[in-house]
Structures are given as C-alpha cells and as structure tokens.
N, C-alpha and C positions, 0 to 999 in steps of 0.2 A: 292071871291069865294075858297072852300078849295080846297086846291089839291089832287086831288086822292090817297089813300091810297095802297101803296103795297100790292097785294097780301099776305098772308100767304104762308111758305113755303109749308101747307099741301095743298094750293089752286093750287098750281101751279104744274102744268103736267109736267114742266120739272125738275123743281128739285124734284120731286115722282119718276119720271123715275133714276134720277143720285141718288138718295138714296138709290132706290131697285138695282141698278147697284151695289153700295157700298158695300150694305147687303152681296150681291149673291156673290161676289168675296170675299168680309170675311170671308163670312160661306165655300167658294170652297176650304179655305187654311186653314183654322182654324177648320174644322170637322177632317178632318183626323190626326190634331194634336190630336185633343181630346180627338180621339179613340187610339192615341198612346199611349198619356198619362195615361190614363185609364186601361189600357190593363196591362201597366205596374206596376201597382199598386194593381192588383187581383192575386189570387194564382188562380194555373191550374186548379182545382176544379169547381172554380167557371167562369173561363173562358169556360170550355168546355160544360157550358149551354147553350153557344151561344149566351146571350143580350149581342150584341156587342156597344152598345150606355146605355146602363144601368152603372149607378153608383157604384163602387165596396162597397158591403158589408160590405168585410173587407179588410180593407186599411195596404195592408204591403210593405214596402220596398225589400223585401228580393230577389226580382229578379234585383234592382240595382245594389246592395250588390253582388250577384252574376256576374252579367255583368261585374263590375269592377275588381274583383280578383279571380275568380272561373270559369267562362264560357270559353269555348273551342274553340281556335278560329283555330283549325287545331291541329298536333300532341300536342303542349302546351294547359294549362288548366288555365292560370293564369288570363284571363279576355281581357279588350282592354285597362289596364292599359299602359302595354308598349307601345302599338300604340299609345296612347295620348302621352305620352313624345318623341317616336318617331316624330308625328308631328309636335310638337313643336320644336324639333330641325330642322326638316324642314322649316319651316313657317318662323321662327324669320331671319335667314340669305338670305333666296332668300326674303324674303320682303325689308330688309334694301340695300343688293344690287342691285335689280332689281329697287328701288324707286332712290338712288343715281346714279343710271347709265343714269336711263329714265330720269332724272332731270338734269344732265348734257348734253346728248344730245339733250333736246330739248332745253334748255339753249344754246349749241352751235347752233342748227337750225336756232334760234328764232334771234339769235345778231351778232354771228361769223360765219356769211356764206362765207365759204369757196370755192373754186371750185368745183363742183360735189355734194353739199350738197343738194339739189334737186334731182338728182338722187339717192344718198342714202337714203334721206327721202321716194322716191317713191317705193328704195327695200323693207324698212321695211314695206310699207303698203303692197304691195302684200304679206312680209312673213306674216303679220296677216290674210290672208285669206288663208294660206295652213292647212289646217287640221292636225292635230297633226296625225294620225295614216300615214299620208305619208311619215311625218319623221322619225318615229321611228326605221326603220331598218336601213338607212342611220345612225343615231346618234349611235346606238346599234355597227356598225361597225366602227364608227369615235373613239366612247369612248372606246371600246372594249381593242384597245392596249395601250392606256393609263389608263388601270385598273382602271377606274371611272366608268365601268355600276358595282352597286351592291356596291355601297360605298354612305356614306352621302353627300361628294364635287361632287358627279356623280348626283345625283338626284337635288343636288339644281343649279349645272350648269344648267340640262334639263329647269329646273321651270323658270331661269333669263332668257335664249336663249329667252324662249316662249314667255317671258312680255316683251320683250324689244321693239317689236311695238307696243301694248296699251302705256304701260308705257311712249315712245317718244311722243306719238301722242298727249295725253293728256299732256305736258310741253309744248309742244312744242307749242301748241294750247292755252295754258295759258301764257306764257312769251311772243310772239305775240301778246295778247290783252292788255298787261301793256304798258303804256306811253312810248314809247322810247325816250323819253325826259332824263326821269332817267337814264336809262343808259347811254347814251350821256352826260349828266353829271357827272356822275361818272367817266366815260374814262377822261373827261377834269378833272378832279382832281389826275389823273394818277393810277386811281384803276385799275388792270389788271382784267385778266378771274377768276381767282378762288375770290378775295377779293371782285368782283362786284358779282361773285353767293353765295359765302356763306354771307356777308352783308346786300347784298341789295335784292336778287331775291329770297332766303329761306325765312327771317322774311315777306316775303308778299305773300308767296305761301303756309301758313299753312291751309287753306283749301284743296288746290289742294291736300297736302301732305297727308291728311287725306281722302281724297278721293281714290288715289292712293294704301295707304294702305290697307284699306276696300278690297277693289278688289283684291289686290295681295293677301294679307291673305286668306279672304275667298276661293280663285278659288285656291290657294296652297293647301286651309284645304282641301277642297270637292276634290279633284283629287284623281284618283282611277287609270286609266289605265298607268300615268308615273310614279308612286307609285311601282305597282305591277312589271312595268319591270325595273326601274332605279333602284330603292330603296335598292333591295338586300333583304334577308332573315333578317339580322340584325337589318333593319332599316324598316320596313313596316310599312307605316303609317297607322292611324288609321282607314279610311275606307278601307282598303283592310283586316285589319282583323276585322272587321263589315261583309265584305261578308264572309269571311270565317265562321264566325258563322253563319250566318242566313244561308249558305247553307250546314253547315254540316247535314248529311243524318243519321248518326248514333246515335243511343238514342232515347229517347224523345223527342219529340219538343216541345222546353218552349215558348210559344209568349211572354209570360212575360218578359223573359231575351233578346229577341232579341228586342223589343220594347224599354226594359230599355237601350240595349247595342244603339240603332238607338240616343235616343234622347241624351244621353250622346255625342256621336259624334257629334249631331249637336249645343250642347251649347256654344259652343266656338263661329262658326261665328254668331250666334244668342245675344251672349253677344257682340259683335262687335258691329253688327248693332243699339243694343238698346243703346248701352255705347257712339255712336259714331254718333248717325243719324241724330244729329242737325249740325254735321260739314259736313256730307255726303252731305246733301242736301242742305247749303249754298256753298257748292264747287261746286257741278251740278247749281246752280243759277248765282255763279259768271264766268263759261263759262267753264268748264272743257274738256267737250265735243266738245264745238264750235269750227267752222273752221273758 
C-alpha cells in the first residue's frame, strides 16, 4: 500500500494563507520604500505630474547629491553629511560603552551574586519601563551644572544610561543560560572576575554581542528626541537634521531631496541588519531574550 503523498503547497489552505500573509507583510513594508526610492530618482517636473508609483522616465541622482551636500537643514545649507558624521561620533562610543557595561553587569548578576543583587536587577528592570520623556527634565537639571547638556559626552552618557536595563537583561539571561560548571571550573583554576569574563565568557558570547550591538547602534542612530535635547547645536544627529530639512517651509518643496535624505539616513541601520542579520538571528535563537 502506497503512502499518501503530502499535498503540494498550493493545495494546502494553511500554507496558502501563510504565503498570503507573508506577501502582504512584505508589500506593506516595501511599498513605501519603493515610492521613496523612485521619487528620489525623479526630477521635480516629473514628480509634479502626480504618477506616484510610475518608474522614472529620466533617472537622476541630483536629489541625492543635493541632500548630501547642499540641502538646507536650518540656517546652514550643507546637506545631511554633517549630521551623518555627528551620528557616527555618537553611535560608536554609545554602543561600545553600553555593551561593555551591560556585559559586565549581566555577568556579575549571573555569577557573582552579591547581597542586594536581586534588588538591583529589579530596579534596572523598572527603569526599562519608565518613558524617556518622564526623565528628560530631571536629566537636564542633573547634567546642566556639569556642563554636559549640549556636548558629545552628554548625549553619549544619556544613551548609555537609557540602554543599561535592556543591555543588562540581555547579557544576564545569556550568561545564566550557560553551564555553570564552566564558571566553577575556572574559579577552581584560580581565575578571577575579569579573567573569567575576558577569556571565558566573551568568547562564548559573540552572537549575543552582535545582537546587543545591532539593538544599541540602530536605537541610537534612529533616536531623535534625545539628540535634539542633549546633543547641542554642534552635535545634532542625522535624524534631527533630516527633520529640519523636511519641515523647512521656505522656498520650493523638493520632495525628491526629502526622499533622498530620508534614504540616506536609513542606510546605516539597513546595512547593519543586512550585514549582521545572520548573527542576529543566531543570537536570538541562542536565548538573547530568554528569561
């Protein structure tokens, strides 16, 4: 007796529904991106015709060039390139410091449980649920006398502070899921706090480090409100300059330049996910957010 052949995917209603859902979700996210991309490649004369979804009849990169070096983001008209380098100077230290401190906190809470460690961890988790806007004014009052408001050090410090709960949670859960026998064996061999952390824990945490780096880097890069309040005029991130460019009310509205600037702002997070996506999925599967 021959075994019944499984139905083909197009004859299975469940698979058809899943495929339809996946296509719908992809279209929901990709259609705005498509409109932004083709609009940024059109001259304004073609945009004014109103054919939103039509492919450009005359491809041009003039809007991208203008968005990068000559678009007005306020008083200055030097494009978003200044904001790009400002964002880079904010993201790099904010990511490195936050990951280092979060990994150390998670490692200490998982293996070196001092008195009050559970209370400290609970307070950190409470901090993760407090809206940023609630703490904005107290932080300004605290950092103002230290001359940190409006400085690069100030905006980096604020990002590190707000990242500590989630970074600590990620690494604490990861280290707690590792075999405790590895830690005990290292202790029997005479290794101390930092030696175990650097030589044992970090090599076992590469996927988790990538997950944390992606989360922190993209979060800081996409931030607007903290950069607006704490970065100062000399260190405004790319998102703030993009907002200034798009909301400029003087002169002719250049939609192709606005779309090009928006895509330029989103290229870095997109590149991070494309390059590190495999590691991100591996880290999540290994238990980055497992309790």
